[in-house]
VEXSE-833586 format. One line per 3 residues: number of its first residue (from 1); their letters; for each residue x, y, z of N, C-alpha, C. Coordinates in steps of 0.001 Angstrom, whole numbers, plus 500000, padded with zeros to 6 digits. Layout:
residues N
NUM	A	X/Y/Z/X/Y/Z/X/Y/Z; ...
END
This chain:
residues 315
1	XXX	850616/118125/544413/851394/118826/543107/852249/118976/543795; 853290/118276/542730/855150/118457/542980/854986/120127/542746; 856416/120058/542716/857549/121652/542632/857256/121999/540962
4	XXX	857852/120525/540433/857982/120962/539333/856489/121156/538691; 855602/120633/539008/853865/120051/538081/853386/122124/538794; 853979/122437/539564/853810/123668/540403/854549/124893/539248
7	XXX	855404/125015/538896/856400/125541/538145/855988/125977/536669; 855631/124395/536407/854591/124058/535054/853664/125315/534963; 852855/124953/535835/851217/125851/535905/851829/127352/536111
10	XXX	852437/127889/536829/853083/129169/536654/853255/130023/535665; 854009/128923/534556/854600/129165/533867/853846/129444/532501; 852135/128618/532234/851418/128640/532009/850442/130061/531247
13	XXX	850336/130913/530473/849816/131971/530483/848546/131245/529700; 847220/132387/530317/845741/131735/529897/845645/132890/529029; 846002/133552/528707/845906/134636/527336/846812/133834/526462
16	XXX	847993/133149/526386/848410/133119/525324/847236/131552/524796; 847153/130884/525921/846016/129764/525389/844840/130246/524910; 844314/131278/525245/843084/131782/524530/843780/132191/523336
19	XXX	844093/132458/522622/845783/133281/521593/845750/131785/520680; 846202/130786/521155/846635/129528/520723/845273/129020/520035; 844297/128663/521222/842868/128295/520248/842189/128853/518922
22	XXX	842438/130014/519943/842453/131252/518132/842167/131268/516950; 844228/130915/517026/844992/130669/515726/843915/129255/515318; 844227/128310/516360/843752/126844/515620/842407/127273/515127
25	XXX	841096/127845/515685/840169/127589/515259/840116/128017/513680; 841129/129601/513451/840908/129936/512333/841652/129991/511385; 842880/129275/511848/844000/128313/510479/844816/129604/510684
28	XXX	844555/130813/511341/845646/131862/510664/845863/133078/511864; 846976/133558/512258/847330/134239/513176/846715/135678/512479; 846596/135842/511389/846067/137451/511313/844790/136906/511050
31	XXX	844111/136371/510963/842687/136443/511095/842410/136278/512904; 843261/135667/513657/843053/135224/514690/843613/137085/515453; 844181/137234/515082/844078/138943/515657/842917/139948/514963
34	XXX	842654/139666/514027/841295/140624/513826/840323/140112/514539; 839953/138805/515122/838994/138634/516269/839383/138813/517148; 840191/138780/517880/840746/139173/518987/841340/140619/519548
37	XXX	841248/141418/518502/841580/142718/518509/842984/142880/519121; 843908/142606/518561/845245/142228/519078/845947/142236/517520; 847292/142550/517998/847946/142742/516998/848571/141894/516290
40	XXX	849011/141120/515374/849234/139720/514457/850638/139408/514958; 851725/140399/515379/853351/140271/516381/852781/139610/517545; 852256/140136/518175/852314/140508/519640/851480/138670/520097
43	XXX	850685/138195/518671/849743/136842/519232/851489/135817/518631; 852171/136090/517081/853360/135369/517332/854359/135374/518320; 854729/136795/519321/855729/136059/520189/855291/135386/521205
46	XXX	853751/135349/521304/853175/134970/522697/852980/133511/522199; 852544/132914/521121/853096/131700/520619/854468/131042/520619; 854997/131871/520422/856663/131235/520629/857139/131391/521906
49	XXX	856944/132604/522904/857115/132252/524106/855998/130709/524502; 854800/130275/524193/854202/129255/524607/855117/127881/524208; 856035/127712/522903/856290/126946/522217/857793/126400/523082
52	XXX	858271/127838/523625/859535/127939/524055/859550/127030/525862; 858303/127461/525863/857675/126609/527665/857594/125606/527390; 856537/125109/526363/856525/123613/526513/857787/122621/525574
55	XXX	858716/123596/525297/859781/122866/524644/859389/122230/523111; 858597/122589/522646/857958/121806/520865/857359/122540/520507; 857198/122854/519347/856615/123115/518340/855204/122623/517998
58	XXX	854458/123951/518069/852874/123540/518437/852237/123783/517038; 853163/124474/516210/852284/125104/514676/853196/124693/513684; 852677/124217/512169/853646/124188/511162/852748/126147/510573
61	XXX	854098/126519/510062/853598/128029/510115/853973/127983/508119; 853101/128468/507531/853296/128297/506146/852724/129625/505301; 852749/130039/504417/852144/130780/503903/850686/131000/503436
64	XXX	849864/130343/504099/848265/130067/503741/847302/130103/504944; 849103/129690/506335/848248/129991/507559/848611/129442/508340; 848578/128488/509307/848780/127294/509939/848066/125955/510491
67	XXX	848984/124970/510743/849142/124122/510554/849329/123470/512110; 848660/122453/512937/849063/121765/514224/849913/120942/514080; 850689/120643/514860/851956/119552/514823/851140/118406/515858
70	XXX	851827/117329/516039/850811/116602/516707/851176/117155/518502; 852319/117629/519003/851659/118388/519873/850616/119688/520022; 850577/120172/519143/849482/121525/519086/848209/120487/519512
73	XXX	847791/119723/518601/846691/118670/518267/846337/118670/519916; 847917/118124/520689/847183/117577/522284/847188/118655/522960; 848038/119840/522773/847637/121115/523484/846137/121840/523306
76	XXX	845845/121847/522131/844420/122571/521845/843347/121572/522628; 843500/120181/522691/842620/119124/523510/842154/120059/524728; 843702/120180/525664/843557/120179/526956/843244/121976/527240
79	XXX	844088/123115/526390/843109/124319/526226/842114/124637/526237; 840967/123677/525644/840113/124157/525447/839273/123739/526895; 839565/122321/527099/839267/122082/528459/839155/122598/529729
82	XXX	840563/123575/529458/840924/124546/530686/840239/125670/530714; 840309/126615/529534/839438/127559/529182/837477/126873/529026; 837097/125987/529260/835842/125550/529139/835556/125467/530747
85	XXX	836464/125173/531678/836666/125025/532839/836166/126325/533900; 837085/126854/533404/837332/128720/533407/836302/129349/533453; 835380/129102/532566/834548/129484/532211/833149/129392/532690
88	XXX	833103/127502/533111/832404/127032/534360/832244/127762/535476; 833582/127820/536016/833421/128059/537384/833223/130097/537131; 833737/130836/536447/833248/132082/536064/831736/131825/536735
91	XXX	830871/131226/535944/829481/131191/536063/829099/130746/537540; 829490/129560/537929/829012/129237/539196/829238/130357/540338; 830424/130466/540100/830664/132024/540915/829887/132826/541004
94	XXX	829593/133705/539810/828896/134604/539551/827604/134152/540634; 826738/132942/540047/825364/132813/540951/825870/133501/542783; 826735/133289/542801/826448/132877/544511/826582/134580/544747
97	XXX	826574/135837/544015/826441/137247/543653/824950/137410/543501; 824082/136560/542734/823076/136560/543073/822270/136161/544123; 822634/135279/544904/821905/134907/545978/822480/133202/546114
100	XXX	822571/132725/545138/823104/130938/545420/824297/130735/546355; 823749/130026/547074/824615/129577/548681/824907/128166/548721; 824882/127530/547344/825110/126464/547034/825246/125808/545428
103	XXX	825916/124940/545201/825885/124306/543883/826011/122631/543745; 825305/122471/543343/825689/120233/543503/825659/119961/542031; 826522/119453/541598/827129/118507/540011/826198/117262/540255
106	XXX	825061/116622/539874/824743/115855/539840/824640/114765/538797; 825191/113512/538269/824794/112457/537317/824088/111524/537396; 823083/110938/537076/822364/110072/537178/822142/109056/536373
109	XXX	821331/107954/536172/821076/107179/534608/819777/107196/535130; 819079/106482/533815/817789/107319/533526/816818/106478/534913; 817006/105131/535168/816079/104514/536231/816004/105331/537220
112	XXX	817108/106115/537640/816965/106913/538576/815956/108133/538363; 816336/108964/537429/815822/109930/537241/814110/109647/536776; 813892/109259/536211/812522/108650/535757/811489/108380/537166
115	XXX	812278/107365/537575/811100/106639/538694/811104/107641/539977; 812652/108443/540868/812523/108673/541585/813552/110201/541777; 814181/110874/540962/814649/112058/541703/813838/112994/541526
118	XXX	812745/113251/540105/811920/114271/540007/811373/114659/540958; 810823/113848/542283/810259/114625/543586/811174/114662/544875; 812098/113892/544828/813648/113790/545539/813608/115279/545632
121	XXX	814461/115132/544552/815210/117030/544424/814191/118064/544131; 812762/118222/543609/811936/119129/543617/811776/119333/545443; 811850/118551/545992/811673/118695/547908/812482/119095/548579
124	XXX	813409/118852/547884/814860/119861/548049/815224/120956/547750; 814558/121157/546538/815011/122792/546004/813435/123624/546744; 812645/122819/547314/811792/123666/548041/812044/123949/549789
127	XXX	813289/122962/549866/813688/123227/551149/814532/124407/551317; 815379/124219/550159/817048/124664/549759/816679/125791/548701; 815963/126335/548354/816391/127334/547587/817273/128036/546975
130	XXX	818381/128079/547749/819329/129002/547039/820827/128068/546850; 819838/126878/546832/820718/125771/546374/820509/125405/545121; 821438/125633/544208/821252/125200/542683/821766/123488/542300
133	XXX	820813/122560/541672/821917/121857/541341/821555/121506/539751; 822830/121203/539445/822972/120803/537999/822236/119170/537989; 821629/118603/537143/821489/117049/537189/821246/116782/535293
136	XXX	822400/115792/535213/822640/115610/533532/822266/113841/533749; 821631/113101/532858/821415/111724/532799/822667/111053/531827; 823340/110178/532454/824412/109206/531614/824288/107755/531988
139	XXX	824560/106973/531571/824981/105551/531820/825474/105159/533052; 825097/104075/533861/825692/104647/535159/827279/104259/535107; 827598/103408/534060/828986/103273/533516/829781/105165/533965
142	XXX	828917/105998/532956/829821/107103/532643/829463/108370/534034; 828518/107547/535096/828389/108143/536367/829572/108043/536969; 829801/106974/537556/830882/106069/538131/832304/107065/537507
145	XXX	832756/106785/536141/833684/107523/535556/833544/109534/535871; 832501/109808/535928/832393/111392/536273/832403/111446/537496; 832187/111191/538328/831910/110891/539854/833788/110658/540436
148	XXX	834439/109894/539709/835841/109008/539865/837124/110593/539465; 836255/111223/538058/836715/112376/537535/837145/113696/538127; 835741/113767/538774/835804/114855/539521/834225/116130/538529
151	XXX	833976/115450/537760/833031/116212/536760/831955/116298/537143; 831439/115152/538388/830235/115423/539130/830341/115523/540552; 829890/115977/541477/829964/115995/542981/829449/114483/543195
154	XXX	828404/113752/542856/827565/112899/543351/827054/112327/542626; 826701/111183/542281/826396/110228/541134/825069/109224/541811; 824173/109023/540901/822892/108590/541343/822536/107125/540209
157	XXX	823178/105860/540454/823441/104926/539682/823345/103369/540504; 823101/102617/539635/823954/100955/539881/824728/100577/540053; 825888/100597/540585/826995/099993/541118/827164/098647/540972
160	XXX	827933/097815/540915/828569/096331/540816/829686/096698/542261; 828808/095880/543612/830006/096354/544636/831045/095318/544397; 832420/096719/544743/833163/096246/544926/834147/096466/543288
163	XXX	833246/096836/542627/833533/097071/541536/834269/099076/541171; 834487/099519/542071/835207/100872/541724/835650/101172/543255; 836752/102224/543392/836895/102747/544460/836164/103547/545519
166	XXX	834993/104142/545058/834385/105132/545135/833397/104718/546505; 832994/105559/547237/832205/105283/548377/830637/105685/548065; 829591/104569/548881/828093/104543/548228/827614/104154/549684
169	XXX	826061/104397/549206/825349/104416/549422/823998/104408/549324; 822675/103599/550160/822128/103168/549226/821279/104098/549085; 820330/104339/548010/819123/105394/547459/818050/104811/547511
172	XXX	817680/103744/546605/816251/102898/546736/816200/101904/545630; 815387/101118/545777/815407/100015/545451/814771/100418/543880; 814682/098915/542910/814836/099409/541689/814176/097974/540901
175	XXX	813149/097308/540803/812539/096277/540522/812477/096198/538691; 812863/095284/537699/812790/095291/536405/811487/094577/536339; 811188/094588/535139/809499/093581/534718/809965/093830/533190
178	XXX	808674/092704/532699/808935/092791/531496/807679/092978/530822; 808340/093708/529918/806734/094693/529467/806677/094185/527674; 805018/093892/527873/804496/093367/526623/803569/093789/526658
181	XXX	803127/093800/525125/801672/094188/524672/800286/094039/525388; 799388/094072/525239/798582/093893/526428/797715/092475/525598; 797830/092434/524163/797271/091190/523448/798934/089847/523408
184	XXX	799574/090150/523838/800493/089357/524289/800324/088245/524470; 801138/087037/524253/800615/085429/524362/801476/085598/525932; 802219/086206/526353/802813/086358/527789/802190/087508/528560
187	XXX	801488/088339/528123/800402/088801/528656/799998/088616/530244; 799577/087204/529927/798519/086791/531461/799536/086255/531859; 800771/086263/532005/801354/085332/532924/802150/086433/533996
190	XXX	801710/086416/535248/802312/087028/536707/803153/087184/536744; 804168/086282/536447/805805/086376/536648/806332/085522/535892; 807436/085640/535064/808355/084926/534266/809592/084981/534360
193	XXX	810588/083612/533793/811795/083815/533984/812674/084393/532626; 813259/085532/532380/813800/085831/531727/814288/085131/530237; 815178/083780/530825/815526/083217/529933/813891/082788/528483
196	XXX	813034/082826/529220/811333/082367/528745/811208/083174/527997; 811436/084164/527747/811136/085476/526986/812115/085862/525868; 813238/084874/525601/814218/085386/524492/813159/084426/523458
199	XXX	812557/083621/523097/811896/083211/522303/811238/084537/521594; 811196/085350/521545/810226/086971/521343/811379/087629/521020; 811267/088752/520266/812163/089572/519568/811636/090583/520821
202	XXX	813137/091661/520946/812992/092309/522095/813298/093632/521252; 812915/094739/522229/813185/095793/522173/814429/096543/523626; 815650/096716/523362/817132/097148/524203/816970/098464/524320
205	XXX	817810/098728/525741/818264/100026/525783/819472/099817/525338; 820325/101016/525333/821756/101167/525006/822193/100053/525692; 823383/099453/524798/824075/098540/525129/825036/098534/526011
208	XXX	825370/099391/526609/826161/099401/527103/825836/100146/528858; 824262/099866/528771/822970/100040/529756/823415/099267/530861; 823214/099667/532062/823407/098685/533331/822407/097331/532909
211	XXX	821005/097956/532453/819725/096777/532076/820474/095823/530930; 820070/096411/529834/821221/095741/529071/822236/094726/529276; 823454/094845/529656/823916/094046/530430/823538/092947/531183
214	XXX	822892/093537/532096/822436/092210/533348/821601/091313/531958; 820839/091563/531105/819837/090920/529946/820833/090016/529035; 822039/090897/528864/822769/089980/528065/823541/089181/528847
217	XXX	823713/088970/530085/824319/087694/531073/823695/086807/531369; 822517/087538/531182/821698/086270/531469/821277/085221/530688; 821363/085855/529447/821095/085004/528531/822699/084311/527734
220	XXX	823673/084520/528356/824552/083949/528109/824532/082703/528808; 824399/082985/530457/824126/081895/531370/823453/080616/531029; 821794/081801/529868/821157/079912/529410/821863/079587/528240
223	XXX	823078/080375/528058/823555/079350/526500/822465/079918/525104; 821866/081043/525686/820924/081561/524469/822172/082864/524071; 820632/083585/523314/820861/084805/522671/819685/085510/522290
226	XXX	819481/087464/522891/818250/087986/522698/818403/088002/521124; 817348/087796/521104/816978/088282/519199/816294/090131/519524; 817606/090601/519375/817019/092079/519494/816777/092986/517931
229	XXX	815863/093288/518293/815098/094100/517006/815999/095794/516982; 815802/095950/518164/816232/097537/517835/817072/097804/519114; 817599/098686/519182/817970/099630/520321/817309/100882/520629
232	XXX	817017/101122/521796/816034/102627/522149/817066/103454/522899; 816997/104282/523306/817772/105625/524140/816823/106155/525541; 815687/105888/525346/814796/106211/526438/813506/105304/526605
235	XXX	813160/105197/527997/811976/104216/528309/810794/104688/527544; 810680/105555/527038/809177/106368/526151/809455/105680/525157; 810754/106263/524341/810697/105247/523051/810569/103754/523524
238	XXX	810996/103146/524201/811085/101632/524028/809709/101310/524659; 808907/101832/525015/806881/101693/525185/806341/101877/523925; 807086/102616/523487/806078/102623/521436/806399/101786/521156
241	XXX	807775/101643/520712/808026/100378/519867/807156/098953/520665; 807295/098628/522283/806870/097807/522212/805012/097890/521969; 804785/098788/522251/803121/098937/522303/802869/099326/520577
244	XXX	803751/099194/519477/803714/099083/517689/804089/097316/517931; 804141/096935/518370/804736/095240/517994/806186/095198/517598; 806791/096063/517845/808510/095338/517531/809354/094546/518748
247	XXX	808526/094186/519561/808859/093277/520554/808955/093288/522219; 809065/092614/523178/809026/092904/524365/810339/093816/525180; 810094/094152/526152/811162/095055/526747/811174/094533/528068
250	XXX	812587/095130/528759/812601/094742/530062/813123/096207/530289; 812621/097068/531651/812465/097965/532491/811923/098365/533341; 812545/099392/534156/811655/099492/535410/810558/099552/535715
253	XXX	809833/098513/536516/808525/098711/537141/807683/099770/537630; 808289/100577/538271/807863/101937/538697/807661/102622/537325; 809033/103114/536515/808899/104345/535394/807484/103713/534208
256	XXX	807329/101968/534616/806261/101618/533259/805071/102702/534062; 805126/101742/535581/803257/102599/536148/803286/103616/535781; 804526/104780/535743/804661/106007/535885/803743/106786/534648
259	XXX	804186/105778/533520/804085/106164/532038/802715/105314/531876; 802023/104630/532028/800740/103652/532110/799854/104898/531861; 799506/105974/531967/798389/106676/531661/798163/107242/530452
262	XXX	800103/107284/529843/799910/107910/528485/800730/107063/527555; 801763/107050/527623/802463/105809/526682/802694/104861/526681; 802193/104306/527785/801928/102234/528169/800421/102215/528291
265	XXX	800002/102716/527827/797709/102311/528064/797965/100858/527594; 798512/100544/526551/798065/099222/525327/799084/098008/526194; 800137/098348/527376/801197/097250/527447/800646/096905/528866
268	XXX	801137/095809/529453/801285/095169/530521/802529/094933/530887; 802962/094639/532259/803770/094175/533259/803748/092916/533597; 805060/092262/533434/804868/091158/534144/806279/090641/534803
271	XXX	806395/090275/535755/807557/090196/536956/808728/089251/536597; 809874/089643/536985/810591/088583/536246/811052/088286/537780; 811118/086764/537806/811738/085618/538497/813202/085847/538634
274	XXX	813818/086727/538047/815751/086299/538140/815995/087614/539415; 816852/087023/539982/817566/087752/541401/818569/088825/540672; 818375/089014/539399/819336/090017/538883/818399/091219/538921
277	XXX	816833/090685/538684/816240/092217/538331/815456/092584/539495; 815876/092119/540565/815654/093259/542225/816840/094111/542303; 816735/095346/542222/818472/096228/541827/818276/096620/543262
280	XXX	820036/097617/543434/819430/098703/544492/820271/099851/543764; 819367/101011/543890/820308/102432/543018/820900/102967/544375; 822201/103252/544007/822630/104135/545053/823705/105508/544744
283	XXX	823712/105900/546029/824530/107400/545750/826252/107230/545543; 827165/107638/545347/828411/107791/544902/829028/108991/544502; 830204/108470/545590/831245/110349/545583/832228/109024/546033
286	XXX	833287/110706/545861/835049/109854/545995/835006/110206/547646; 834567/110949/548240/834238/110748/549684/832895/111302/550230; 832374/111554/550539/831199/111710/551175/831431/112869/552148
289	XXX	832745/112995/552800/832701/113298/554019/833631/114779/553623; 834090/114881/552482/834604/115584/552143/834105/116759/550639; 832882/116201/550073/832120/117226/549635/831533/118391/550312
292	XXX	831432/119243/549384/831010/120574/549950/829357/120789/550742; 829072/121292/551455/828343/121278/552405/826902/121409/551803; 826525/121903/550617/825757/121966/549873/825158/120353/549682
295	XXX	826486/119784/548805/826473/118758/548472/825813/117826/549962; 826677/117654/550889/826575/116761/551761/824688/116668/552414; 824167/117669/552232/822697/118067/552617/821697/117203/551656
298	XXX	822211/117473/550266/821824/116547/549216/822104/114788/549854; 822929/114718/549671/823077/113179/550362/821995/112828/551553; 822343/113389/552457/821504/113286/553391/820193/113707/553239
301	XXX	819505/114388/552508/818037/113732/552031/817808/113202/550899; 818738/112304/550506/817986/111419/549672/818415/110095/549977; 819701/110303/551124/820075/108423/552162/819007/108643/553186
304	XXX	817934/109092/553413/816831/109034/554050/815673/110339/553797; 815273/109794/552879/813545/110421/552326/812836/110675/553623; 812342/111955/553435/810700/112499/554678/810282/111438/554904
307	XXX	809490/111248/553820/808040/110010/553921/808778/109518/552851; 808552/108367/552889/808505/107025/552097/806932/106891/551581; 807543/106463/550412/806443/105969/549722/805578/104799/549671
310	XXX	803957/104772/549779/803687/103187/549700/804349/102230/549287; 805029/102247/547912/805848/101241/547243/807046/100825/548001; 807613/102247/548401/808623/102218/549494/808869/101155/550733
313	XXX	807759/101846/551157/807326/100946/552529/807218/098970/552408; 806393/098912/550791/806062/097658/550998/807223/096624/550376; 808582/097940/549528/809218/096707/549392/810387/096492/549896
END
């Protein structure tokens, strides 16, 4: 942080930011004063000082209340972000007083969450019950961005080789398969090239998901298109759509196997012959060596699982 940035940070008053947000939300200095139990003149003075500090008007004042200037709209966005971060910081720090000894923010894609993380995180928390893990599901591209921007300590997702500046470590192997209804004409095939499934309607995941991107690229390479009938946001929804005759779909094989006792009972999997169907889920961080102790402990646990499953040993 430069000296000018430090000076700016010192001149911004958090109470003034809170009052500015209140005025914006209520559209009136008077209503904000009532809600915040402070004199309207005191709010007006703080807003004037804030405008002087920033060197630009933030509000259009009129008889009915106030409206935001373009600079005010920008400040409102940043002020809400700052205040949210402070609330989150307060919440996390208060947990240490209640016995928490570490806090790890993890963002992961759906493949990792459905197939592997429940068992792995469960085993970790049983060994380290004073460490809190916040887990959020996102697309792989969003996981990478969250780690890069510091919104997550650790990411678990598919990443393109050399595609970003983050550090990564292998986590688990991930195999994709074509899922079809049990009575489908492809159901008797042991394996299939993805291009041979393009004669049929498809049920696809989000267009920005790593699975759909791989499918789209494979179709383009074959000078074909995907007959996409519907986009879904989850693997369980995909299985239900396929089971009800809306098409075939590509999903992680282990995730399908985990669902077969329930949602996927009327479905079967066909191995994909394409090289892109064999993938690797990786752990990502800006710098593993500078992670907090709790996060480094989790990385060690995930990178070197204590007991390999039969599927892992066979992989």
